[in-house]
Steps between C-alpha positions, in 0.01 A plus 500: 500500500666394826476130411634560148794695640571236765480222243746678271748573779477147642548350151807716438681466831332238717272530799764555766671782308186716478364696796141610550626859508654459155178357356307800632754751366518344153120466483463862607299437814548605857688267732176411677316386184660159470478434873134594498410262217740208559664547844822315415714382210343157549158660455617650170633162385175325594301761306721454194462122512124526554482724195683260267478140615127417522444521123807285437397235752142495377606443138755238605232308698280473194789374288612253768149352530509411130848348528406290805243316289760391244657159551839621375496878453731650241801672651442812288146524639636478856754774430229708332298479824799657674591763239169624361351606838824687577441706184159629613640828638667568163176427314309741724756783477835434334701769679358441845490124448866484405585701812286263710682195366839662559387572857387139552824368350695723740302366798586143399863588431528667841316208666258745660290360783178599319565239229693244706223237474430549128754244367365229734140592415584487128655156542189367677299590191746422221704203627218243454459623141874491437522143635233389254651689206861398571482165685862416413632788717539472877341755735828674586566567130143613437507737798833657407395547140158638594644757739740618228215505250278715722774750582614525140142549375439789738832663415448453124152653507613795711778569250310428179554849362826581676687754283824314569368191323359704213841664449678167450241335273574507127373823341265309266320332793130566506342579836312204639141516607432394855343180369813416298719572800289280731505216249878522455559526875273201570681283243840603636403421861336170402826405328692561820261285701521209259876513433685172534 
C-alpha cells in the first residue's frame, strides 16, 4: 500500500514534490511506517524500481539475444524489444502497470538520479543492432532518434488509456487491445527511426 501510494504521487507530481510525510498520510500509515521500511525517499524509489524493472530487463534480454544472432535485424523487431518488455507491468495488472509506467516516465522526464544511467545502458545494448539495421545513418542520428524513441514509448504506454485521449478520439473508435496498441506503437516508432 505504501509503495502504491508513493508510485501514484511520484507519477502525478514528481519525486521532489512529494514528501515522505505526505506518502504516509495518504497511505493511512503512521509517520514512522515509511521510515521503518525504506528509511529515505531514495529507499522508496529503489523499492519501486526493484518491483518493476527486473521483469522488463529479463524479457528484453531474451529478445535481444535473438536479435544479436540476425545479420541485419528488422527495425520493427528492434523496437519491439524496447516496447514489449515495457508493457509487462500492464499485462500483469493493467491499473497498477499503467501507474508504474507513468511513474517511470516521470522519473525519466525529471532526469532522476535513479535512472540517470539507463539511456547510456540502453544504447550499449541497442546501438549495435541499430547500426546493423540502419547502416546508412550515422551514430549521432541513431542515438538522437533512439533516445526519443525510448522516451516516447514509455510515455505512450503510460498514457495508453488516458481519458483525455479517449475524449478526443472519434466516437465510433473501437477500443484497442493491448496487442493492437503495441503493434501500432512499434510501427510508428520504427517509422521515426527509419525516416529520411
